[in-house]
ROSENU-164858 format. One line per 8 residues: their letters; for each residue x, y negated, z negated of N, C-alpha, C, O. Coordinates in pm, whole numbers, plus 50000, padded with zeros to 5 digits. Example, Ala and Ser with C-alpha at 12.3 -4.5 7.8 and 13.67 -1.06 7.14 Angstrom:
2
as> 51319:50569:49220:51230:50450:49220:51320:50330:49220:51424:50332:49154 | 51285:50225:49292:51367:50106:49286:51290:49997:49213:51341:49886:49196;
END
This chain:
53
mteilane> 50081:50116:50000:50000:50001:49998:50085:49871:50002:50053:49774:50071 | 50196:49877:49924:50280:49757:49916:50342:49726:50055:50352:49609:50093 | 50381:49826:50128:50440:49805:50259:50341:49741:50354:50378:49653:50432 | 50216:49784:50349:50112:49725:50434:50091:49578:50404:50083:49496:50496 | 50083:49543:50275:50066:49404:50237:50190:49322:50266:50178:49205:50304 | 50308:49380:50250:50430:49308:50278:50439:49271:50427:50488:49164:50463 | 50392:49360:50511:50387:49333:50655:50293:49215:50691:50306:49151:50796 | 50202:49190:50602:50105:49079:50624:50151:48952:50555:50082:48850:50562;
gfepvrni> 50270:48956:50487:50324:48835:50423:50292:48826:50272:50298:48717:50216 | 50260:48933:50210:50230:48932:50064:50336:49003:49989:50394:49100:50035 | 50361:48951:49865:50455:49016:49771:50386:49041:49639:50301:48961:49600 | 50418:49145:49570:50363:49169:49436:50415:49055:49345:50534:49023:49348 | 50327:48995:49267:50372:48884:49179:50351:48914:49029:50416:48854:48944 | 50261:49005:48998:50234:49033:48860:50163:49166:48841:50080:49206:48923 | 50196:49232:48735:50126:49356:48692:50033:49320:48583:50076:49267:48480 | 49905:49346:48599:49800:49310:48507:49741:49431:48437:49699:49526:48504;
aidedrsa> 49736:49430:48305:49677:49543:48227:49524:49526:48234:49470:49418:48207 | 49457:49635:48270:49306:49637:48273:49262:49693:48139:49172:49638:48076 | 49322:49798:48096:49298:49855:47963:49420:49935:47929:49525:49920:47992 | 49406:50024:47826:49520:50100:47776:49581:50195:47884:49701:50225:47884 | 49493:50239:47973:49537:50343:48066:49556:50293:48212:49619:50361:48292 | 49502:50178:48244:49500:50133:48383:49566:49992:48395:49562:49910:48304 | 49625:49972:48510:49681:49837:48544:49660:49809:48690:49629:49899:48768 | 49677:49683:48728:49657:49642:48865:49776:49559:48902:49834:49491:48818;
lrfgrven> 49813:49565:49029:49925:49486:49081:49866:49369:49160:49789:49389:49255 | 49902:49249:49119:49851:49128:49185:49950:49084:49291:50071:49081:49267 | 49897:49050:49412:49981:49011:49525:49952:48863:49556:49842:48813:49531 | 50053:48795:49612:50042:48658:49658:50116:48638:49788:50209:48711:49821 | 50072:48537:49863:50145:48505:49987:50280:48452:49957:50296:48374:49863 | 50377:48491:50031:50515:48452:50002:50531:48301:49998:50600:48248:49911 | 50468:48231:50093:50485:48084:50099:50421:48011:49978:50451:47894:49955 | 50335:48078:49902:50268:48022:49787:50340:48054:49655:50304:48001:49550;
ikkmvrkf> 50442:48141:49660:50515:48180:49544:50624:48073:49515:50717:48058:49594 | 50613:48001:49401:50702:47889:49371:50844:47932:49324:50944:47876:49369 | 50849:48029:49235:50976:48068:49176:51010:48212:49213:50930:48303:49190 | 51124:48233:49268:51173:48364:49305:51281:48408:49201:51391:48353:49197 | 51247:48507:49119:51346:48547:49018:51383:48696:49024:51478:48740:48959 | 51309:48773:49101:51340:48915:49112:51465:48942:49198:51500:48863:49286 | 51529:49050:49171:51645:49083:49253:51605:49172:49375:51687:49192:49465 | 51484:49222:49378:51437:49299:49493:51314:49233:49551:51238:49167:49480;
tytkvrke> 51294:49252:49679:51177:49193:49750:51134:49290:49856:51205:49385:49890 | 51017:49264:49907:50959:49350:50011:50958:49283:50149:50972:49350:50251 | 50944:49151:50151:50937:49078:50279:51072:49006:50311:51146:48964:50222 | 51098:48995:50439:51218:48931:50484:51226:48782:50439:51332:48732:50401 | 51110:48715:50446:51107:48572:50407:51143:48558:50260:51218:48467:50224 | 51094:48643:50177:51122:48633:50034:51267:48670:50007:51329:48612:49917 | 51324:48764:50081:51464:48798:50063:51549:48674:50090:51642:48646:50014 | 51518:48598:50199:51592:48480:50231:51581:48375:50122:51680:48312:50086;
rtndq> 51458:48356:50069:51437:48258:49965:51507:48300:49835:51561:48214:49765 | 51508:48423:49803:51576:48472:49681:51726:48449:49690:51789:48408:49592 | 51784:48474:49806:51930:48460:49825:51971:48312:49815:52083:48282:49774 | 51882:48221:49852:51911:48077:49849:51922:48021:49710:51987:47919:49689 | 51860:48086:49614:51856:48033:49475:51972:48080:49397:51985:48046:49279;
END
């Protein structure tokens, strides 16, 4: 699923707890992500932005 969304320009931005047993992964458009702090990325655009910082 992450690869499909990455191809459309989305990156995972947050893991959200739903309850004790379940969680959800929140995605955002790369151009709307203000701060890049992770060492790994899924999209080429985000890789370029992460290396610049």
